C-alpha positions in Angstrom: 105.2 143.5 36.0 105.1 139.7 35.7 105.9 139.1 32.0 108.1 136.2 31.0 111.0 136.2 28.5 112.5 133.0 27.1 115.7 133.9 25.2 117.6 131.4 23.1 116.8 128.6 25.6 118.4 125.2 24.9 118.2 121.9 26.6 120.4 118.8 26.0 120.7 115.5 27.7 124.3 114.5 26.9 124.7 114.6 23.1 120.9 114.6 22.5 119.5 118.1 21.9 115.8 118.5 23.0 115.2 122.2 22.9 116.9 124.2 20.1 117.2 127.9 20.9 113.6 128.8 21.7 112.7 132.5 21.9 109.3 133.6 23.3 108.1 136.9 24.8 105.1 136.7 27.1 103.5 139.9 28.2 102.2 140.6 31.7 98.7 139.0 32.2 98.9 137.1 28.9 97.5 133.5 28.6 100.0 131.7 26.4 99.6 128.0 25.4 102.5 125.8 24.3 101.2 123.3 21.9 102.6 120.6 19.7 102.8 116.8 19.2 104.1 114.4 21.8 107.9 114.7 22.2 108.1 118.3 20.8 109.6 119.7 24.0 106.7 121.7 25.4 106.6 120.0 28.8 110.4 120.2 29.1 110.3 123.9 28.3 107.6 124.4 31.0 109.7 122.5 33.5 112.7 124.7 32.7 110.5 127.8 33.4 109.5 126.2 36.7 113.1 125.4 37.7 112.4 121.6 37.7 114.9 121.1 34.8 118.3 122.8 34.4 118.9 125.0 31.3 121.7 124.0 29.0 121.9 127.5 27.5 120.0 130.7 27.1 118.1 132.8 29.6 114.7 132.8 31.3 113.4 136.0 33.0 110.3 136.4 35.1 109.2 139.9 35.9 112.5 141.3 34.5 114.6 139.0 36.8 116.8 136.3 35.4 115.9 133.1 37.1 118.2 130.5 35.5 120.0 129.7 38.7 117.1 130.2 41.2 115.3 127.1 42.8 111.6 126.7 42.0 110.5 128.2 45.4 112.3 131.5 44.7 110.8 132.0 41.2 107.4 133.3 42.3 105.6 130.8 40.1 102.9 128.2 40.9 102.5 125.0 38.9 99.4 122.9 38.3 100.3 119.3 37.4 98.5 116.7 35.2 98.0 114.3 38.1 96.9 117.1 40.6 99.6 116.0 43.1 97.3 116.4 46.2 98.2 115.1 49.6 95.7 112.2 50.3 95.8 112.5 54.1 95.0 116.3 54.0 91.7 118.0 53.6 91.0 120.3 50.7 91.7 123.4 53.0 95.0 121.9 54.2 96.1 121.0 50.7 95.4 124.5 49.5 97.1 126.2 52.4 100.1 123.9 52.7 102.6 126.0 50.7 101.7 129.0 52.8 102.2 127.0 55.9 105.7 125.9 54.8 106.5 129.6 54.0 105.7 130.5 57.6 102.4 132.4 57.0 100.2 133.0 60.0 97.0 130.9 60.4 94.7 133.9 59.9 96.4 134.8 56.6 96.2 131.2 55.4 92.5 130.9 56.3 91.8 134.2 54.5 93.6 133.2 51.3 92.2 129.7 51.3 88.7 131.1 51.8 89.1 133.6 49.0 90.4 130.9 46.6 87.6 128.5 47.6 85.0 131.2 46.9 86.5 131.9 43.4 86.5 128.1 42.6 83.3 127.1 44.3 85.0 124.9 46.8 83.6 126.2 50.1 81.4 123.2 50.7 84.3 120.8 50.1 87.0 122.3 52.4 86.7 119.6 55.0 86.8 116.7 52.5 89.9 114.7 51.5 90.9 114.1 47.8 89.5 110.6 47.7 86.0 112.0 48.3 86.3 114.4 45.3 85.6 114.0 41.6 88.3 114.5 39.0 87.1 118.0 38.3 86.9 118.9 42.0 90.5 117.7 42.5 91.6 119.8 39.6 90.0 122.9 41.1 91.8 122.1 44.4 95.1 122.0 42.6 94.2 125.3 41.0 93.3 126.7 44.4 96.6 125.7 45.8 98.3 127.7 43.1 96.0 130.7 43.5 96.6 131.2 47.3 100.3 131.7 46.6 99.5 134.8 44.4 102.3 134.0 42.0 103.6 136.2 39.2 103.1 133.3 36.7 100.9 130.2 36.7 102.2 127.2 34.9 99.8 124.4 33.8 101.1 121.1 32.6 98.3 119.3 30.6 95.9 119.8 33.5 92.8 118.4 31.8 94.2 115.3 30.1 92.8 113.0 32.9 89.2 114.3 32.7 86.4 113.0 30.5 85.4 114.9 27.4 82.4 116.7 28.9 84.3 117.8 32.0 87.3 119.0 29.9 84.9 121.4 28.1 83.6 122.7 31.5 87.1 123.1 33.0 88.4 124.9 29.9 85.7 127.5 30.5 86.5 127.7 34.2 90.2 128.2 33.6 89.6 130.9 31.1 87.2 132.7 33.4 89.7 132.4 36.2 92.4 134.1 34.0 90.0 136.9 33.1 89.3 137.4 36.8 92.9 137.2 38.2 94.7 138.7 35.1 97.8 136.8 36.0 100.3 135.5 33.4 99.6 131.9 32.5 101.8 129.5 30.5 99.8 126.4 29.7 101.0 123.2 28.0 98.7 120.9 26.0 98.8 118.5 23.1 95.1 119.3 22.5 94.9 122.0 19.8 91.2 122.6 20.6 92.2 123.7 24.1 94.8 126.0 22.5 92.3 127.5 20.1 89.6 128.1 22.7 91.6 129.4 25.6 94.8 131.2 24.5 95.6 134.8 23.9 98.7 133.6 22.1 99.7 130.1 20.9 103.3 128.9 20.6 103.5 125.9 18.2 106.5 123.7 18.8 107.9 120.8 16.7 111.1 119.0 17.4 112.2 121.4 20.1 111.8 124.5 17.8 109.2 127.2 17.5 107.3 126.9 14.3 105.0 129.9 14.8 103.7 132.3 17.4 100.5 134.3 17.2 96.8 134.6 18.2 94.6 131.5 17.6 92.8 133.0 14.6 96.1 134.4 13.1 97.6 130.9 13.2 94.3 129.3 11.9 93.9 131.8 9.0 97.5 132.3 8.0 99.6 129.3 9.1 103.3 129.8 8.4 103.9 126.3 7.0 102.4 122.9 6.3 103.1 121.6 9.8 101.2 124.5 11.6 98.4 124.3 9.0 97.9 120.6 9.5 98.2 120.7 13.3 95.7 123.5 14.1 92.2 122.8 13.2 89.8 119.9 14.0 89.3 118.1 11.7 92.8 118.8 10.3 93.4 120.7 7.0 93.4 118.7 3.8 96.4 118.9 1.4 96.7 118.4 -2.4 99.8 118.7 -4.5 99.8 120.3 -7.9 101.2 122.9 -10.2 99.9 126.4 -10.8 99.1 127.0 -14.5 97.1 129.5 -16.6 99.0 132.8 -16.2 96.4 135.6 -15.9 93.6 133.1 -15.1 95.5 130.8 -12.7 94.4 127.2 -11.9 95.9 124.4 -10.0 96.6 121.3 -12.1 96.4 118.2 -10.0 98.4 115.0 -10.8 95.3 113.5 -12.5 95.2 116.4 -14.9 92.1 117.9 -13.3 92.3 121.7 -13.0 90.9 123.8 -10.1 90.2 127.5 -10.9 91.9 129.8 -8.4 91.0 133.3 -7.3 93.7 133.7 -4.7 96.9 132.2 -6.2 100.1 133.9 -5.0 101.6 136.5 -7.3 104.1 135.3 -9.9 103.5 131.6 -9.1 103.0 130.4 -12.7 104.5 127.0 -13.1 105.2 126.6 -9.4 104.7 123.3 -7.7 102.6 123.9 -4.6 100.8 122.2 -1.7 97.2 123.3 -1.6 95.6 123.5 1.8 91.9 123.2 2.1 90.0 123.4 5.4 87.3 120.7 5.8 84.6 123.4 6.1 85.6 124.9 2.7 84.5 121.9 0.7 81.1 121.7 -1.0 79.2 119.9 -3.7 80.3 121.2 -7.1 77.5 122.8 -9.1 79.5 122.3 -12.3 83.0 120.9 -13.0 84.7 120.1 -9.8 87.0 117.3 -8.6 85.9 113.7 -8.4 85.9 112.2 -5.0 84.9 108.9 -3.5 82.9 108.7 -0.2 84.7 106.4 2.2 83.1 107.0 5.6 80.1 109.1 6.7 80.0 110.3 10.4 76.8 112.2 11.4 77.4 114.3 14.5 74.0 116.1 14.7 74.7 119.6 13.7 77.1 118.6 11.0 78.4 115.5 9.1 82.0 114.5 8.8 82.7 112.8 5.4 85.9 111.0 4.8 86.8 111.2 1.1 89.3 109.7 -1.3 90.5 112.7 -3.3 93.2 112.5 -5.9 94.6 109.4 -4.2 94.7 111.1 -0.8 92.4 111.0 2.3 90.4 114.2 2.9 87.8 115.2 5.4 84.7 117.3 4.6 82.7 119.0 7.3 79.2 119.1 5.7 76.6 121.3 7.4 73.7 120.5 5.1 71.9 117.2 5.2 72.6 114.8 2.3 72.3 111.1 1.8 75.8 109.8 1.1 76.9 106.2 1.2 80.4 104.7 1.2 81.7 104.0 -2.4 79.6 106.8 -3.9 81.3 109.0 -6.5 80.6 112.7 -6.1 81.9 116.0 -7.5 83.2 118.6 -5.0 84.6 122.1 -5.2 86.5 124.4 -2.8 86.0 127.9 -1.5 88.8 129.4 -3.5 89.1 132.6 -1.4 90.0 130.5 1.6 92.6 128.2 0.1 96.2 128.1 1.5 99.3 127.8 -0.7 102.7 126.3 0.4 105.8 125.6 -1.6 106.3 121.9 -2.2 110.1 122.1 -1.6 110.2 124.2 1.6 106.7 123.5 2.9 106.5 127.2 3.8 103.5 129.5 3.1 103.6 131.4 -0.3 
């Protein structure tokens, strides 16, 4: 078994607390992504798992063994870094086999494992090249191959795709996911890119300010975010928010600051008179057939298959992902409605889901 348990883990630098009692349970073979804004502590947490940062408090277990005091080489992990960390004077084959060489493995074993990893990653034609002769994507595959040959219990990835161009990032996302499905090894992956998190992970851990905000599958977090932060962080474009008060009793509606009322079909029970934050996904906005909320078109961005429209809505900026074709121009006044069955409700005071 190669599961990973993070139990009440804390990290401080002097009087400054960075990680505040994080608890995460990662099952054997699970692909878990730590995601959050810059400075949330995700890379620090990954480095503590790797043994590159000391733990101030708590416990980390890999495969049922507490590793708090073990050096990185004894934790049975392999880490893939953002900058690849390849030795420029070595060939691809030498880079991939170097850790095995340091461990005293025999040449036949090294050649076999390097050959197997090269086959998995499509690196056989490149084994005699040096890093300077490789593209960014090829270098990343070499870094992954170096991790694979060690056959670790846990793979750790620290923002491995951030240095690649957009098209190559999409390709490498698919390659890493396919690699996980093939090897079935536990992976802990850090990124600030929530698209990577949504498309690759079995489970997402959302961090903010050194604390866990929510843990769950990508669709669970997308469909039922626990609070306003998670709701606004996951999803591209991000969720839109309007503040108002629920009125109407048996036929509830949300009264906006302007006095406009939005009929609701999914308002929380016993929420009459409650001040709420209404969350609206960009894809759940449409033209209003009657009634609706007045919006002003600010920016129109055609992408081909859909159009992103930036709106001014009740004094706030909002994004509408429009899949039909329509002629809209900046400054135009339109009426929009929302798919009420997909709305999200949060308390204004606590910012937690109702």
